[in-house]
C-alpha positions in Angstrom: -0.1 0.1 -0.1 1.2 3.7 -0.6 3.0 5.2 2.4 3.2 8.6 1.3 0.1 11.3 2.4 -2.2 12.1 -0.1 -1.9 15.8 -1.3 -4.3 18.2 -0.2 -4.8 21.7 -0.7 -5.3 23.4 3.2 -1.8 24.9 3.4 -2.1 28.8 2.1 1.3 28.6 0.6 1.0 25.7 -1.4 0.6 25.2 -5.1 -3.0 23.1 -4.5 -4.0 26.0 -2.4 -3.5 28.5 -5.1 -5.4 26.3 -8.0 -8.3 26.2 -5.9 -8.2 29.5 -4.2 -7.2 31.3 -7.6 -7.0 29.5 -10.9 -10.8 28.0 -10.3 -12.4 31.4 -9.6 -10.8 32.9 -12.5 -11.7 30.2 -15.1 -15.2 30.4 -13.9 -14.9 34.3 -14.9 -13.2 33.5 -18.1 -16.3 31.2 -19.2 -18.8 33.6 -18.0 -16.8 36.2 -20.4 -16.7 33.6 -23.4 -20.4 32.7 -23.7 -23.5 34.6 -23.8 -25.3 32.6 -21.0 -28.6 33.4 -20.0 -29.5 34.4 -16.4 -30.1 30.8 -15.1 -26.7 29.8 -16.3 -24.8 32.8 -14.8 -26.6 32.5 -11.3 -25.3 28.8 -11.3 -21.7 30.0 -12.3 -22.0 32.8 -9.6 -23.2 30.3 -7.3 -20.1 27.9 -7.8 -17.8 30.5 -7.7 -19.2 31.5 -4.2 -19.0 27.9 -3.1 -15.4 27.2 -4.3 -14.4 30.5 -2.6 -16.2 30.7 0.5 -18.2 27.5 0.7 -18.1 23.8 0.8 -18.5 21.0 -1.4 -22.2 20.5 -2.3 -23.9 17.4 -3.6 -24.7 16.9 -7.3 -28.6 17.2 -7.8 -30.6 14.1 -7.3 -31.5 13.8 -10.8 -27.9 13.7 -12.2 -27.4 10.8 -14.3 -24.0 10.3 -12.6 -25.0 11.0 -9.1 -24.6 7.2 -8.1 -21.2 6.8 -9.7 -19.8 10.2 -7.8 -21.1 8.9 -4.6 -19.1 5.7 -5.2 -16.3 7.6 -5.9 -16.3 9.3 -2.5 -18.9 12.3 -3.0 -20.9 11.2 0.0 -17.9 10.9 2.5 -16.7 14.7 0.9 -20.0 16.7 0.8 -20.1 19.3 3.3 -16.6 19.6 3.9 -14.1 22.5 2.8 -12.9 22.1 -0.7 -9.5 22.5 0.7 -9.6 19.7 3.3 -10.2 16.8 0.5 -7.7 15.3 -1.6 -6.4 17.8 -4.3 -7.1 15.4 -7.2 -10.7 14.9 -5.9 -11.4 18.6 -5.6 -10.0 19.5 -8.7 -12.0 16.6 -10.5 -15.2 17.5 -8.8 -15.0 21.1 -9.5 -14.8 20.4 -13.2 -17.9 18.3 -12.9 -19.7 20.9 -11.1 -18.7 23.6 -13.6 -20.3 21.4 -16.5 -23.6 21.3 -14.2 -23.6 25.0 -13.8 -23.3 25.5 -17.9 -26.0 22.9 -18.4 -23.6 20.7 -20.3 -25.6 17.4 -19.1 -29.0 18.9 -18.9 -31.8 19.3 -21.3 -31.9 22.4 -23.0 -29.9 24.6 -25.7 -26.6 24.4 -23.6 -26.5 20.4 -23.7 -23.1 19.3 -25.0 -21.8 22.6 -25.6 -18.1 22.7 -24.5 -17.5 25.7 -22.2 -13.8 25.7 -23.0 -14.1 24.9 -27.0 -13.2 28.4 -27.7 -9.5 28.3 -26.0 -9.1 24.9 -27.5 -9.9 26.0 -31.2 -8.0 29.5 -30.4 -4.8 27.6 -29.8 -5.0 26.0 -33.3 -5.0 29.2 -35.3 -2.0 31.2 -34.0 1.3 31.6 -35.6 3.0 29.4 -33.5 1.2 26.5 -34.7 1.8 27.1 -38.3 5.3 27.3 -37.6 5.2 23.9 -35.8 3.6 22.1 -38.4 6.0 23.9 -41.2 8.9 22.6 -39.2 7.7 19.1 -40.1 8.9 19.5 -43.7 12.4 20.1 -42.5 12.3 17.1 -40.0 11.2 14.7 -42.7 14.8 15.2 -44.3 16.6 14.1 -41.1 17.9 10.9 -40.3 15.0 8.4 -39.0 16.7 8.4 -35.4 16.5 12.4 -35.5 12.8 12.3 -36.4 11.9 9.8 -33.8 13.6 11.8 -31.1 12.2 15.1 -32.3 8.6 13.8 -32.4 9.0 12.2 -28.8 10.1 15.4 -27.6 7.2 17.3 -29.4 4.8 15.0 -27.5 6.7 15.2 -24.2 6.5 19.3 -24.1 3.0 19.7 -25.6 2.3 23.4 -26.5 6.1 23.8 -26.5 6.2 21.2 -29.4 8.3 23.8 -31.5 11.2 23.0 -29.4 10.6 19.2 -30.0 10.5 19.7 -33.8 14.0 21.8 -33.8 15.7 19.7 -31.3 17.7 18.0 -34.0 18.4 21.1 -35.9 22.2 22.5 -35.6 22.7 24.9 -33.1 19.0 24.5 -31.9 17.8 24.5 -28.3 17.8 21.2 -26.5 15.2 20.0 -24.4 17.4 17.3 -22.8 18.9 20.0 -20.7 15.5 20.4 -18.9 14.6 16.5 -18.5 14.7 15.6 -14.7 14.4 12.0 -15.7 15.3 10.6 -19.2 14.6 6.9 -19.9 14.3 7.3 -23.5 16.2 4.1 -24.5 14.1 2.0 -22.0 11.2 3.9 -23.6 11.7 3.2 -27.0 12.5 -0.7 -26.3 8.8 -1.0 -25.1 7.5 -0.1 -28.6 8.2 -3.0 -31.1 4.8 -3.7 -32.6 1.4 -4.8 -31.2 -1.2 -2.8 -29.5 -0.4 0.5 -28.0 -2.8 2.2 -25.8 -2.2 6.1 -25.7 -4.0 8.1 -22.8 -4.3 11.4 -24.0 -4.1 14.7 -22.3 -4.6 18.1 -23.8 -6.4 19.0 -26.9 -5.2 21.7 -29.5 -1.5 22.2 -30.0 -0.7 19.4 -27.3 -2.8 16.8 -29.2 -1.5 17.3 -32.5 2.1 16.4 -31.4 0.8 13.2 -30.0 -1.2 12.3 -33.3 2.3 13.0 -35.1 3.9 10.3 -32.7 1.1 7.9 -33.2 1.6 8.4 -37.0 5.3 7.5 -36.5 4.6 4.4 -34.4 2.3 3.0 -37.2 4.3 4.2 -40.2 7.8 2.7 -38.9 6.1 -0.7 -37.2 6.7 0.4 -33.7 2.9 -0.2 -33.1 0.5 -2.5 -35.2 -2.6 -0.7 -33.6 -3.1 2.2 -31.6 -6.1 2.6 -29.1 -6.4 6.3 -28.3 -8.0 7.2 -25.0 -9.9 10.6 -24.9 -12.1 12.0 -22.3 -15.9 11.5 -22.8 -16.6 15.0 -21.9 -14.8 18.3 -21.2 -12.7 18.1 -18.5 -9.7 20.0 -17.0 -10.0 23.1 -19.5 -8.1 21.5 -22.0 -8.1 17.5 -22.0 -8.9 16.2 -25.4 -12.4 14.8 -26.3 -13.6 13.1 -29.6 -14.6 16.4 -31.1 -10.9 17.6 -30.2 -9.2 15.0 -32.0 -11.4 15.7 -35.3 -10.3 19.4 -35.0 -6.8 18.3 -34.7 -6.9 15.8 -37.6 -8.6 18.5 -39.8 -5.7 21.0 -38.7 -3.2 18.5 -39.8 -4.9 17.7 -43.3 -5.2 21.4 -43.9 -1.9 22.3 -43.3 -0.1 21.2 -46.3 3.3 19.4 -46.8 4.3 16.9 -44.3 1.4 17.9 -41.8 -0.9 17.1 -44.3 0.6 13.6 -45.2 0.4 12.8 -41.6 -3.1 14.0 -41.3 -4.3 11.8 -44.2 -2.7 8.6 -42.9 -4.2 9.3 -39.4 -7.4 9.6 -41.4 -7.1 6.3 -43.1 -5.7 4.8 -39.7 -8.9 5.8 -37.9 -11.3 4.5 -40.8 -9.2 1.0 -41.1 -8.9 0.5 -37.3 -5.6 0.7 -36.9 -6.1 3.8 -34.9 -9.0 3.3 -32.5 -10.7 5.7 -30.0 -12.0 5.0 -26.6 -13.6 6.6 -24.0 -14.3 5.5 -20.5 -16.2 7.1 -17.4 -13.0 6.4 -15.3 -10.9 8.8 -17.5 -12.9 11.7 -15.5 -12.9 10.0 -12.2 -11.4 11.9 -9.2 -9.2 8.7 -8.5 -5.7 7.3 -9.0 -5.7 4.4 -12.0 -4.7 2.0 -8.8 -8.5 2.3 -8.3 -9.5 1.7 -12.0 -12.3 -0.7 -12.8 -11.8 -4.0 -14.2 -12.8 -3.4 -17.7 -10.3 -0.8 -18.1 -7.5 -2.9 -16.3 -8.1 -5.7 -18.6 -7.6 -3.3 -21.7 -4.7 -1.9 -20.3 -3.3 -5.7 -19.3 -3.9 -6.7 -23.2 -1.8 -3.8 -24.8 1.9 -4.3 -25.3 2.4 -0.9 -23.6 0.4 1.8 -22.4 1.6 5.4 -23.1 0.4 8.1 -20.5 0.5 11.6 -21.5 0.8 14.7 -19.4 0.6 16.0 -16.0 -2.8 14.7 -14.7 -2.4 11.4 -16.0 1.0 11.2 -14.3 -0.9 11.9 -10.9 -3.2 9.5 -11.4 -0.6 7.0 -12.4 1.7 7.1 -9.5 -0.9 8.5 -7.3 -1.4 12.0 -6.3 1.0 11.8 -3.1 3.4 13.5 -1.2 6.1 11.0 -2.7 9.8 11.6 -1.8 11.0 12.5 -5.4 13.9 9.5 -5.4 10.7 6.9 -5.1 11.5 4.5 -8.0 8.9 5.0 -11.1 8.6 1.0 -10.9 7.3 1.0 -7.3 4.9 3.8 -7.8 3.5 1.9 -10.8 3.9 -1.8 -9.7 0.0 -2.4 -9.5 -0.3 -1.4 -13.5 -1.6 -4.1 -15.2 1.0 -4.2 -18.1 4.1 -2.2 -19.4 3.7 1.4 -18.9 5.4 4.6 -19.8 5.0 8.1 -19.1 5.6 11.4 -20.9 5.0 14.4 -18.6 5.9 18.1 -18.3 6.0 18.9 -14.4 2.9 21.1 -13.6 2.4 19.8 -10.1 4.0 18.7 -7.0 3.9 15.0 -7.3 6.7 13.3 -8.8 8.8 10.2 -8.6 11.9 8.3 -10.1 14.4 11.1 -9.6 18.2 10.6 -9.0 19.0 12.1 -5.5 21.6 14.4 -7.2 19.3 15.5 -9.7 16.7 16.4 -6.9 19.3 18.0 -4.9 20.5 20.3 -7.6 16.8 21.3 -8.7 16.1 22.2 -5.1 19.4 24.2 -4.7 18.8 26.1 -7.9 15.1 26.6 -7.9 13.5 25.9 -4.4 10.3 23.9 -5.1 9.3 25.6 -8.0 11.0 23.3 -10.3 8.0 20.9 -9.7 5.1 23.3 -10.8 6.7 25.6 -13.5 6.3 23.7 -16.5 10.0 24.2 -17.5 10.9 20.6 -16.6 9.8 17.3 -17.9 10.3 13.4 -17.7 10.4 10.4 -19.6 9.7 7.2 -17.5 9.2 3.7 -18.4 8.4 0.6 -16.9 8.7 -3.0 -18.8 
């Protein structure tokens, strides 16, 4: 059993406290500004704002279709308590479920199924940086195969800093390797030798596109015979990828021209012939670690030749959102996982494992604890 304490948000000086006290209220205001919601929805969002800043966790309405599921996930135990007293992962997840309730995402009516984060996701795909990242693929195509593999791996790793990944092999270009706190790239690649790969996606927009390019590379070069892409069943954590976001990303690739369009066309074919399959599962939006995943999801991961989890939230759920000593072995924290597993993650929260003691010491000496949450460091970890 884990022996590290679960991360909570009660310390006013902590990063988790700042997320609940500052980031979530700011997001509510941003959503209010982005949509012309009517008075009922605006009142519901205002009530959620009051709840997260001054109040306590309130239960879902009795007519919510997933109320029994959330009760099983801990809502009965946590309702009536302060947002800051319950596990940070749980509080964050429940906030997004309540936000969707407030905007009418699940209710009968005109706002049913309208993603409150969609404007922010689409905006990322249309900025000049996105054009530059996709154009860089043309130059990358002329590089040796190993250079292309490394660049695409780092593009997926860094997400919306993917331009850094694509330029990794260019002479005199910046090196992402200097910012890796753990780099098990050799072990990572050894896991991909054909068969079925499950890729659990993280964010949409400019972060999903590099993931799709990595999937295209795996299929094109025989590192995977089939990829199962796990997406969120509904909008989650602002930018987490849904099926609609996947379609937007593939459309952006196919419309870009050059090597990007070639990848986009191959991905469309892969989707139609089944070599790229799409999955959604309710547990993808659960407020729990993967150690508590249901049997059907565990069985799917067990059947895969390797499961790759992308991003910060999936990492927290993979190793457990706990105050682990950073030198805790990655293999220990993921020993429960039912098959070979790898993680690509930019550090944006406190939890981390698998670091060498010397690495941790040098990071703390140079940056205090800010290296854990600044998004300027990343890791590549794998467990056969």
